[in-house]
C-alpha positions as CSV (number, residue, x, y, z in Angstrom):
1,M,89.8,51.9,125.4
2,S,93.1,53.4,125.6
3,N,93.8,57.2,125.0
4,R,94.8,56.1,121.5
5,G,91.2,55.5,120.4
6,R,89.5,52.2,119.0
7,Y,92.1,51.3,116.6
8,G,95.4,52.0,118.5
9,K,98.0,53.2,116.3
10,I,95.8,54.1,113.4
11,S,93.8,56.4,115.7
12,A,96.9,58.1,117.0
13,I,97.7,58.8,113.6
14,Y,94.6,59.6,111.6
15,G,91.7,59.8,114.4
16,D,88.9,57.3,114.8
17,T,88.0,57.9,111.1
18,A,91.1,57.0,109.4
19,A,91.4,57.9,105.9
20,G,88.0,59.3,105.8
21,I,86.2,56.0,106.4
22,T,83.6,55.2,109.3
23,A,84.5,53.4,112.3
24,E,82.2,50.5,111.2
25,Q,84.2,50.4,107.8
26,M,87.4,50.3,109.7
27,K,86.3,47.4,112.0
28,T,85.3,45.5,108.8
29,C,88.7,46.3,107.2
30,L,90.6,45.2,110.0
31,A,88.8,41.8,110.4
32,S,89.3,41.2,106.8
33,Q,92.9,41.9,107.0
34,Q,93.0,39.5,110.1
35,G,91.4,36.9,108.0
36,E,93.9,37.1,105.6
37,E,96.9,37.0,107.9
38,D,95.3,33.8,109.4
39,A,95.0,32.1,106.1
40,V,98.7,32.8,105.1
41,M,99.7,31.3,108.5
42,L,97.6,28.2,107.8
43,Y,99.0,27.8,104.4
44,K,102.4,28.2,105.6
45,R,102.0,25.5,108.2
46,M,100.3,23.2,105.8
47,A,103.1,23.5,103.3
48,K,105.5,22.5,106.0
49,K,103.4,19.5,106.9
50,V,102.7,17.9,103.8
51,R,105.2,15.2,102.3
52,D,104.2,15.4,98.6
53,Q,106.3,18.2,96.9
54,A,103.6,19.1,94.5
55,D,101.1,19.8,97.5
56,R,104.0,21.8,99.2
57,E,104.2,24.0,96.2
58,A,100.5,24.6,95.9
59,F,100.3,25.6,99.5
60,E,103.1,28.0,99.0
61,R,101.7,29.4,95.9
62,Q,98.2,29.9,97.7
63,R,100.1,31.6,100.5
64,T,101.4,34.3,98.2
65,E,98.4,35.0,96.4
C-alpha cells in the first residue's frame, strides 16, 4: 500500500473512510463503478463491430444509459 492509503487519491482527500462510508463499502462501490465502465467499453466496441444500423444504435443507447 502506498502512503495514500487503500484507495489512492480518494484516501489522500478523504481518508480511508471517504464520505463517511466503511472501507468495505468503498471497495464494493469501486468494484461496481469498474463494472459499469467495463460495460460501457463493451457496448462501444460492439457498436463499432455490428453492421446493422439498428443494432449499432441499440448498443449506443445501451452504452449511454
